[in-house]
C-alpha positions in Angstrom: 26.3 42.9 29.6 29.9 43.7 30.4 32.6 44.5 27.9 34.2 41.2 28.8 31.1 39.2 27.8 30.9 41.1 24.5 34.5 40.4 23.8 34.0 36.7 24.6 31.0 36.5 22.3 32.9 38.2 19.5 35.7 35.8 19.9 33.4 32.8 19.9 31.5 34.2 16.9 34.7 34.5 14.9 35.7 30.9 15.6 34.3 28.3 13.2 32.1 25.7 14.8 33.3 22.1 14.7 30.6 21.1 12.2 31.5 24.0 10.0 35.2 23.0 10.1 34.2 19.5 9.1 32.2 20.7 6.2 35.0 23.0 5.1 37.6 20.3 5.3 35.4 17.9 3.4 34.7 20.4 0.6 38.4 21.2 0.3 39.3 17.6 -0.3 40.0 16.7 -3.9 37.4 14.6 -5.6 38.0 11.2 -7.3 38.2 12.9 -10.7 41.0 15.2 -9.5 42.8 12.2 -8.0 42.5 10.3 -11.3 43.8 13.2 -13.3 46.7 13.6 -10.9 47.7 10.0 -11.2 47.3 10.2 -15.0 49.5 13.3 -15.1 52.2 11.6 -13.0 52.2 8.6 -15.3 52.4 10.8 -18.4 55.4 12.6 -16.8 57.1 9.3 -16.0 56.6 8.1 -19.5 58.0 11.3 -21.0 61.1 11.1 -18.8 61.6 7.4 -19.8 61.3 8.3 -23.5 63.7 11.2 -23.1 66.3 9.0 -21.3 65.9 6.4 -24.0 66.5 8.9 -26.7 69.5 10.3 -24.9 71.1 6.8 -24.7 70.5 6.3 -28.4 71.9 9.8 -29.2 75.0 9.1 -27.0 75.6 5.8 -29.0 76.2 3.8 -25.9 75.2 0.7 -27.8 74.8 0.1 -31.6 71.4 1.2 -32.9 70.6 -2.4 -34.0 70.7 -3.4 -30.4 69.0 -0.3 -28.9 66.8 1.4 -31.5 65.4 4.9 -31.1 61.8 5.4 -30.0 61.0 6.7 -33.5 62.3 3.3 -34.9 59.9 1.4 -32.6 57.0 3.7 -33.5 57.8 3.1 -37.2 57.8 -0.7 -36.6 54.5 -0.4 -34.7 52.9 1.5 -37.6 54.2 -1.1 -40.1 53.0 -4.0 -37.9 49.5 -2.5 -38.1 49.3 -1.6 -41.7 49.7 -3.1 -45.2 52.8 -1.6 -46.8 54.5 -2.4 -50.1 52.1 -5.4 -50.5 53.2 -6.8 -47.1 50.5 -7.3 -44.5 51.9 -6.3 -41.1 54.6 -8.6 -39.9 54.9 -12.3 -40.9 51.8 -11.6 -43.1 49.6 -10.8 -40.1 48.7 -7.5 -38.4 49.8 -7.0 -34.8 46.2 -7.2 -33.6 45.8 -10.5 -35.3 48.9 -11.9 -33.7 47.7 -10.7 -30.3 44.2 -12.0 -30.8 45.4 -15.5 -31.6 47.6 -15.5 -28.5 44.8 -14.3 -26.3 42.5 -17.0 -27.7 45.1 -19.6 -26.9 45.4 -18.2 -23.3 41.6 -18.2 -22.9 41.2 -21.8 -24.1 44.1 -23.1 -22.0 43.1 -21.2 -18.8 39.5 -22.2 -19.3 40.3 -25.9 -19.5 42.7 -25.5 -16.5 39.9 -23.9 -14.5 37.5 -26.6 -15.4 39.9 -29.2 -14.0 41.8 -27.2 -11.4 38.8 -25.9 -9.4 37.2 -29.3 -8.7 40.6 -30.8 -8.1 41.5 -28.0 -5.6 38.1 -28.5 -3.8 38.8 -32.2 -3.4 42.4 -31.6 -2.3 41.3 -29.0 0.3 38.3 -31.0 1.6 39.3 -34.6 1.4 42.6 -35.5 3.1 43.3 -38.8 1.3 42.9 -37.0 -2.0 45.3 -34.3 -0.8 47.9 -37.0 0.2 47.8 -38.5 -3.3 47.3 -35.5 -5.6 48.8 -32.5 -3.9 52.4 -33.6 -4.5 51.6 -34.0 -8.2 50.2 -30.5 -8.3 53.3 -29.2 -6.6 55.5 -31.1 -9.0 53.8 -29.6 -12.1 54.0 -26.1 -10.5 57.8 -26.3 -10.2 58.3 -27.3 -13.8 59.2 -24.5 -16.3 57.1 -24.7 -19.5 60.1 -25.3 -21.7 60.8 -28.5 -19.7 57.8 -30.3 -21.1 57.2 -28.4 -24.4 59.4 -30.8 -26.3 57.6 -33.8 -24.9 54.2 -32.3 -25.9 55.5 -31.6 -29.4 56.5 -35.3 -29.7 53.1 -36.4 -28.5 50.8 -33.9 -30.3 52.8 -32.5 -33.2 53.5 -28.9 -34.0 49.9 -27.6 -34.6 47.6 -26.1 -32.0 47.4 -29.1 -29.6 50.8 -28.8 -27.9 50.3 -25.1 -27.4 47.0 -25.5 -25.7 48.2 -28.4 -23.6 51.2 -26.4 -22.5 49.0 -23.6 -21.3 46.6 -26.1 -19.5 49.5 -27.7 -17.7 51.0 -24.3 -16.8 47.8 -22.7 -15.6 46.3 -25.7 -13.7 48.6 -25.8 -10.6 48.0 -22.2 -9.5 44.3 -22.6 -9.7 44.3 -26.0 -7.9 46.7 -24.7 -5.2 44.7 -21.5 -4.6 41.4 -23.4 -4.4 42.8 -26.0 -2.0 44.3 -23.3 0.3 41.0 -21.3 0.2 38.9 -24.4 1.1 41.2 -25.2 4.1 40.9 -21.6 5.3 37.1 -21.6 5.4 36.1 -20.7 9.0 35.3 -23.8 11.1 32.1 -22.2 12.5 30.6 -22.0 9.1 31.2 -25.7 8.5 29.9 -26.7 11.9 26.8 -24.5 11.5 26.0 -26.2 8.1 26.5 -29.6 9.6 24.2 -28.7 12.4 21.5 -27.8 9.8 21.9 -31.3 8.3 24.3 -30.6 5.3 26.0 -33.7 4.0 29.5 -33.8 2.6 28.6 -32.9 -1.0 26.2 -30.1 0.1 28.8 -28.8 2.5 31.4 -28.7 -0.3 29.1 -26.9 -2.8 27.0 -24.6 -0.6 29.5 -23.6 2.1 33.1 -24.3 1.1 32.9 -23.2 -2.5 31.2 -19.8 -2.0 33.5 -19.0 0.9 36.6 -19.9 -1.2 35.4 -18.1 -4.3 37.4 -14.9 -3.8 40.7 -16.8 -3.5 39.7 -19.1 -6.4 39.3 -16.0 -8.6 42.7 -14.8 -7.4 44.2 -18.1 -8.4 42.6 -17.8 -11.9 44.2 -14.3 -12.2 47.6 -15.7 -11.3 47.0 -18.6 -13.8 46.3 -16.2 -16.6 49.6 -14.4 -15.9 51.4 -17.8 -15.9 49.7 -18.7 -19.2 50.7 -15.4 -20.8 54.3 -16.0 -20.0 54.0 -19.6 -21.2 52.3 -18.8 -24.5 55.5 -17.0 -25.8 57.4 -20.2 -25.2 54.7 -22.3 -26.8 54.6 -20.0 -29.9 58.3 -20.4 -30.6 57.4 -23.6 -32.4 55.1 -22.9 -35.4 53.6 -20.0 -33.5 52.6 -17.6 -36.4 50.1 -16.1 -36.1 50.8 -15.3 -32.5 52.7 -12.7 -30.6 55.4 -15.1 -29.5 55.8 -16.3 -33.1 56.1 -12.7 -34.3 58.8 -12.0 -31.7 60.6 -15.2 -32.7 60.6 -14.3 -36.4 61.8 -10.7 -35.6 64.6 -12.1 -33.5 65.7 -14.3 -36.4 66.1 -11.4 -38.7 67.6 -9.0 -36.0 64.6 -6.7 -36.2 64.9 -5.3 -32.7 62.2 -2.6 -33.1 59.6 -5.3 -33.9 60.8 -7.4 -30.9 60.2 -4.3 -28.7 56.8 -3.7 -30.2 55.9 -7.3 -29.4 57.1 -7.0 -25.8 55.2 -3.8 -25.3 52.0 -5.4 -26.8 52.3 -8.2 -24.3 52.8 -5.8 -21.4 50.0 -3.5 -22.3 47.5 -6.3 -23.1 48.5 -8.1 -19.9 47.7 -5.0 -17.9 44.3 -4.6 -19.6 43.5 -8.3 -19.1 44.4 -8.1 -15.4 42.2 -5.0 -15.0 39.3 -6.9 -16.7 39.7 -9.9 -14.4 39.8 -7.5 -11.4 36.5 -6.0 -12.6 35.0 -9.4 -12.9 36.2 -10.3 -9.4 34.6 -7.1 -8.0 31.3 -8.1 -9.6 31.4 -11.8 -8.7 32.5 -11.3 -5.1 31.5 -7.7 -4.1 31.9 -8.5 -0.4 35.6 -9.1 -0.7 37.6 -6.6 1.4 34.6 -5.4 3.4 34.5 -5.7 7.1 
């Protein structure tokens, strides 16, 4: 064997084979735990920067402290809203968790009733053209109305107890569900419908066994959107006799210029909204695991 051959073999031996390179690059990739920790660290840093900027604005006295309280003031209000102090239970005689639980219960009831009506209504609008001609404009009309536009009318009709609040959330949450369901039914592939018809499926069987399962992912998305709409509407609903309730708590705090309590209520709405949306996404992944897959 010549020295040239030996040199070539040594050079080839020193080079990593393609399979080895692939294994090395795969092992060097960060795992999902590392990626999660990295995102958590980034969010923690962003939160720390935000709190520092907030405290700097307060220290600079850009606005009066009654308008922009310090983070410590908000934390103190949060603690008081969750404890019994000086014989006072939380805020407006209810703890923060109780206010939040009542609001979430109202959202659940209102969105539940809206789904019971909105999904069948959307199926009919999407599948039956005469129904769409009559009812789709009504759904669009309701979707364009802000909740405060019909809250006063609901109070006149149902009084100031729970009924107008629930009806407000039903009317607010129904249009997104019906519209998403109708659009999803219309987007069902035609070949699925024709194949079912060729197998002898009638109109009702076609609607329930083909169109509904195919439209389910978009229906769940519509319900997620409706929950968000209901959450924004419940604050408006609870401005009238809304205690206990997170909107009623914010309203009472605003009346007495208790800005830290208002901020606590806003943060509670935002954090619980994120958690609720994450829960709905998890339910969606379980109910329609095929979504997003090729």
